[in-house]
C-alpha positions as CSV (number, residue, x, y, z in Angstrom):
1,M,-77.7,203.5,-40.1
2,L,-80.8,202.1,-38.6
3,L,-82.6,205.8,-38.7
4,L,-81.2,206.2,-42.1
5,S,-82.9,202.7,-43.0
6,F,-85.9,203.7,-41.1
7,L,-86.6,207.2,-42.7
8,L,-85.9,205.8,-46.3
9,S,-88.3,202.9,-45.8
10,G,-91.1,205.5,-45.5
11,C,-90.7,207.0,-48.7
12,T,-93.6,206.3,-51.5
13,K,-93.1,207.4,-55.1
14,E,-95.6,210.1,-56.0
15,A,-97.1,210.5,-59.7
16,S,-98.3,213.5,-61.2
17,V,-100.6,213.3,-64.3
18,E,-100.7,216.2,-66.7
19,P,-102.2,218.2,-67.7
20,E,-103.3,219.6,-64.6
21,G,-107.0,220.1,-64.1
22,D,-109.9,218.0,-65.2
23,N,-110.7,218.9,-68.5
24,L,-109.0,218.2,-71.5
25,K,-109.5,220.6,-74.8
26,D,-112.8,220.6,-76.4
27,A,-113.2,218.2,-79.5
28,F,-115.7,219.0,-82.5
29,V,-117.8,216.7,-84.5
30,G,-116.1,215.9,-87.8
31,K,-112.7,217.4,-87.1
32,N,-109.8,215.5,-86.3
33,Y,-108.7,215.5,-82.3
34,Y,-105.5,214.7,-80.4
35,G,-104.9,215.1,-76.7
36,E,-102.0,214.0,-74.7
37,I,-101.9,212.7,-71.2
38,S,-98.3,212.3,-69.2
39,I,-97.7,210.5,-66.1
40,I,-94.7,211.6,-64.5
41,G,-92.8,210.6,-61.5
42,G,-91.4,207.1,-62.3
43,R,-92.2,204.0,-64.5
44,V,-95.6,203.3,-64.6
45,N,-96.6,199.5,-63.5
46,A,-98.7,198.0,-66.3
47,L,-99.3,194.6,-64.6
48,D,-102.7,193.4,-63.6
49,H,-103.3,192.8,-59.7
50,D,-101.7,189.3,-60.0
51,A,-98.7,190.6,-61.6
52,I,-99.1,188.4,-64.5
53,N,-100.9,190.1,-67.5
54,E,-100.0,193.6,-68.7
55,R,-102.7,196.0,-68.7
56,F,-103.1,199.4,-70.3
57,V,-103.4,202.5,-67.9
58,G,-106.1,204.3,-69.7
59,S,-109.9,203.9,-70.5
60,I,-112.4,205.7,-72.1
61,S,-116.2,205.8,-71.2
62,Q,-117.7,205.6,-74.5
63,T,-116.0,203.9,-77.6
64,D,-119.1,204.7,-80.0
65,T,-118.1,208.8,-80.4
66,G,-115.0,208.2,-82.7
67,L,-112.3,209.2,-80.2
68,Y,-110.1,206.4,-79.0
69,I,-107.5,205.8,-76.6
70,Q,-103.9,204.3,-77.3
71,R,-100.2,204.6,-76.0
72,C,-98.2,207.4,-77.4
73,N,-96.4,206.6,-80.4
74,G,-97.6,202.8,-80.0
75,D,-94.8,201.9,-77.8
76,I,-96.2,199.0,-76.1
77,H,-93.6,199.6,-73.3
78,N,-94.2,203.2,-72.5
79,N,-97.0,203.3,-70.2
80,N,-96.0,206.9,-68.8
81,C,-98.0,208.4,-72.0
82,V,-101.5,208.1,-73.2
83,Q,-102.9,209.9,-76.4
84,I,-106.6,210.3,-77.1
85,R,-107.3,210.6,-81.0
86,G,-110.0,210.4,-83.5
87,V,-112.9,212.0,-85.6
88,P,-115.8,212.7,-83.2
89,I,-119.1,211.5,-84.7
90,K,-121.4,213.0,-82.2
91,T,-121.6,215.2,-79.4
92,G,-121.4,214.6,-75.8
93,I,-119.1,214.2,-72.8
94,V,-116.4,211.7,-72.6
95,K,-114.7,210.5,-69.7
96,I,-111.1,209.4,-69.9
97,L,-109.5,207.5,-66.7
98,V,-105.8,207.0,-66.1
99,S,-105.2,204.8,-63.3
100,G,-102.3,202.5,-62.0
101,G,-99.0,202.4,-60.0
102,L,-95.4,203.2,-60.4
103,F,-92.7,200.6,-59.8
104,G,-90.9,201.0,-56.5
105,T,-87.3,201.0,-56.0
106,N,-84.6,199.6,-53.4
107,V,-85.3,202.9,-51.1
108,S,-88.9,203.7,-52.1
109,T,-92.4,202.0,-52.8
110,G,-94.4,202.4,-55.7
111,G,-97.3,204.9,-55.7
112,Q,-100.5,204.8,-57.0
113,F,-102.5,207.3,-59.3
114,S,-105.8,207.8,-60.9
115,K,-107.3,210.8,-62.7
116,T,-110.3,211.3,-64.5
117,Y,-110.6,214.2,-67.5
118,S,-113.7,215.0,-69.8
119,I,-113.7,215.9,-73.1
120,A,-116.7,217.8,-74.1
121,I,-117.5,216.9,-77.8
122,K,-119.4,219.9,-79.5
123,K,-120.9,220.5,-83.0
124,A,-118.8,221.6,-85.7
125,D,-120.4,224.9,-86.0
126,D,-119.6,225.9,-82.5
127,T,-115.6,225.9,-83.5
128,P,-114.4,229.2,-82.1
């Protein structure tokens, strides 16, 4: 019994952030954009370091490009899904950071995750 307790105490939940890779699909000036990022592996903890205030697990590096970031379907209780939306108004590279932690359980501690994606915003006439 002591051995089982010891083995289980060493378990840590690990998150998988999808899609794989470091780039989301390209965006084009003047064209609607939609992208989605999923955090898999357990319920995402959205509390700040003091465990008092809720925070969002995603951020966007530039807010003046026409793209914005939000929870999927506007669900304030679902931090496992992040959407990137909007109509880009200028070219450039936008960075999307998703980071946070997973809630632990009785048999495993919560794990941390952090991943940065890039979105290239191109001129509309570069559309394939």
